[in-house]
DSSP file (Angstrom, degrees, kcal/mol; ACC not computed):
  #  RESIDUE AA STRUCTURE BP1 BP2  ACC     N-H-->O    O-->H-N    N-H-->O    O-->H-N    TCO  KAPPA ALPHA  PHI   PSI    X-CA   Y-CA   Z-CA
    1    1 A X              0   0    0      0, 0.0     2,-0.2     0, 0.0     0, 0.0   0.000 360.0 360.0 360.0 129.3   32.8  -42.6  -34.1
    2    2 A X        -     0   0    0      1,-0.1     2,-0.2     0, 0.0     0, 0.0  -0.522 360.0-103.4 -92.5 159.4   30.2  -44.8  -35.7
    3    3 A X        -     0   0    0     -2,-0.2     2,-0.2     1,-0.1    -1,-0.1  -0.559  38.1-111.3 -80.2 142.4   26.8  -45.8  -34.3
    4    4 A X        -     0   0    0     -2,-0.2     2,-0.1     1,-0.1    -1,-0.1  -0.470  29.0-128.0 -73.1 143.4   26.4  -49.4  -32.9
    5    5 A X     >  -     0   0    0     -2,-0.2     4,-2.3     1,-0.1     5,-0.2  -0.421  27.0-104.9 -82.6 168.7   24.3  -51.8  -34.8
    6    6 A X  H  > S+     0   0    0      1,-0.2     4,-2.2     2,-0.2     5,-0.2   0.901 122.5  50.4 -62.3 -40.4   21.5  -53.6  -33.1
    7    7 A X  H  > S+     0   0    0      2,-0.2     4,-2.4     1,-0.2    -1,-0.2   0.870 110.3  50.0 -67.3 -34.7   23.5  -56.8  -33.0
    8    8 A X  H  > S+     0   0    0      2,-0.2     4,-2.0     1,-0.2    -2,-0.2   0.909 111.6  48.1 -67.3 -41.8   26.6  -55.1  -31.5
    9    9 A X  H  X S+     0   0    0     -4,-2.3     4,-1.1     2,-0.2    -2,-0.2   0.891 112.6  48.8 -64.1 -41.1   24.4  -53.5  -28.8
   10   10 A X  H  X S+     0   0    0     -4,-2.2     4,-0.7    -5,-0.2     3,-0.3   0.913 113.2  47.2 -64.7 -44.9   22.8  -56.9  -28.1
   11   11 A X  H >X S+     0   0    0     -4,-2.4     3,-0.8     1,-0.2     4,-0.7   0.857 104.3  61.0 -68.7 -34.2   26.2  -58.7  -27.9
   12   12 A X  H 3< S+     0   0    0     -4,-2.0     3,-0.4     1,-0.3    -1,-0.2   0.826 104.3  49.9 -66.0 -30.4   27.7  -55.9  -25.7
   13   13 A X  H 3< S+     0   0    0     -4,-1.1    -1,-0.3    -3,-0.3    -2,-0.2   0.680 112.8  47.0 -77.9 -17.1   25.1  -56.7  -23.0
   14   14 A X  H << S+     0   0    0     -3,-0.8    -2,-0.2    -4,-0.7    -1,-0.2   0.409  78.5 122.3-105.6  -0.2   25.8  -60.4  -23.1
   15   15 A X     <  -     0   0    0     -4,-0.7     2,-0.1    -3,-0.4    -3,-0.0  -0.279  66.5-107.7 -64.8 152.8   29.6  -60.6  -23.0
   16   16 A X        -     0   0    0      1,-0.1     2,-0.2     0, 0.0    -1,-0.1  -0.438  31.2-109.1 -79.8 153.5   31.1  -62.6  -20.1
   17   17 A X        -     0   0    0     -2,-0.1    -1,-0.1     1,-0.1     2,-0.1  -0.572  29.1-123.7 -82.0 143.8   32.8  -60.9  -17.2
   18   18 A X     >  -     0   0    0     -2,-0.2     4,-2.5     1,-0.1     5,-0.2  -0.367  28.9-106.8 -75.8 165.3   36.6  -61.2  -16.9
   19   19 A X  H  > S+     0   0    0      1,-0.2     4,-2.6     2,-0.2     5,-0.2   0.886 121.7  54.6 -59.6 -39.0   38.0  -62.6  -13.7
   20   20 A X  H  > S+     0   0    0      2,-0.2     4,-2.6     1,-0.2     5,-0.2   0.925 108.2  47.6 -63.8 -46.0   39.2  -59.2  -12.7
   21   21 A X  H  > S+     0   0    0      2,-0.2     4,-2.0     1,-0.2    -2,-0.2   0.912 113.3  48.2 -62.1 -42.8   35.7  -57.7  -13.1
   22   22 A X  H  X S+     0   0    0     -4,-2.5     4,-2.2     1,-0.2    -2,-0.2   0.925 113.1  48.7 -65.4 -42.4   34.1  -60.5  -11.1
   23   23 A X  H  X S+     0   0    0     -4,-2.6     4,-2.5     1,-0.2    -2,-0.2   0.911 111.0  48.1 -60.9 -44.5   36.7  -60.1   -8.4
   24   24 A X  H  X S+     0   0    0     -4,-2.6     4,-2.3     1,-0.2    -1,-0.2   0.860 111.2  52.1 -68.3 -33.9   36.3  -56.4   -8.1
   25   25 A X  H  X S+     0   0    0     -4,-2.0     4,-1.4    -5,-0.2    -1,-0.2   0.918 110.6  47.7 -66.8 -41.2   32.4  -56.8   -8.0
   26   26 A X  H  X S+     0   0    0     -4,-2.2     4,-1.5     2,-0.2    -2,-0.2   0.901 110.9  50.4 -63.9 -42.4   32.8  -59.3   -5.2
   27   27 A X  H  X S+     0   0    0     -4,-2.5     4,-3.4     1,-0.2     3,-0.3   0.939 106.6  56.8 -61.6 -44.2   35.2  -57.0   -3.2
   28   28 A X  H  < S+     0   0    0     -4,-2.3    -1,-0.2     1,-0.2    -2,-0.2   0.857 105.6  50.9 -59.0 -34.2   32.7  -54.1   -3.7
   29   29 A X  H  < S+     0   0    0     -4,-1.4     3,-0.3     1,-0.2    -1,-0.2   0.851 116.3  40.3 -68.8 -34.5   30.0  -56.2   -1.9
   30   30 A X  H  < S+     0   0    0     -4,-1.5     2,-0.4    -3,-0.3    -2,-0.2   0.895 131.5  21.6 -81.6 -41.8   32.3  -57.0    1.0
   31   31 A X  S  < S-     0   0    0     -4,-3.4    -1,-0.3    -5,-0.1    -2,-0.1  -0.822  80.7-143.9-132.3  91.1   33.8  -53.5    1.3
   32   32 A X     >  -     0   0    0     -2,-0.4     4,-2.0    -3,-0.3     3,-0.2  -0.337   8.4-143.9 -59.0 126.8   31.7  -50.7   -0.2
   33   33 A X  H  > S+     0   0    0      1,-0.2     4,-2.6     2,-0.2     5,-0.2   0.870  95.4  56.1 -61.2 -40.9   34.1  -48.2   -1.7
   34   34 A X  H  > S+     0   0    0      1,-0.2     4,-1.5     2,-0.2    -1,-0.2   0.877 108.7  46.9 -63.2 -39.0   32.0  -45.1   -0.8
   35   35 A X  H  > S+     0   0    0     -3,-0.2     4,-1.8     2,-0.2    -1,-0.2   0.916 112.0  50.4 -67.6 -43.6   31.9  -46.0    2.8
   36   36 A X  H  X S+     0   0    0     -4,-2.0     4,-2.1     1,-0.2    -2,-0.2   0.890 108.7  51.8 -64.6 -39.0   35.6  -46.6    2.9
   37   37 A X  H  < S+     0   0    0     -4,-2.6    -1,-0.2     1,-0.2    -2,-0.2   0.849 106.6  54.0 -64.2 -35.2   36.3  -43.3    1.2
   38   38 A X  H  < S+     0   0    0     -4,-1.5    -1,-0.2     1,-0.2    -2,-0.2   0.888 108.1  50.1 -65.8 -40.0   34.2  -41.5    3.8
   39   39 A X  H  <        0   0    0     -4,-1.8    -2,-0.2     1,-0.3    -1,-0.2   0.921 360.0 360.0 -62.0 -47.1   36.3  -43.0    6.6
   40   40 A X     <        0   0    0     -4,-2.1    -1,-0.3    -5,-0.1    -2,-0.2   0.460 360.0 360.0 -63.6 360.0   39.5  -42.0    4.9
């Protein structure tokens, strides 16, 4: 495994979110997974 360059590390933090990532983040705000797992 090679080490990331500074430009690779900078780009990794700026990449856009996929629709799936954005959707799952919104769902997490509405229904926190940790609370739901405690109930189950």
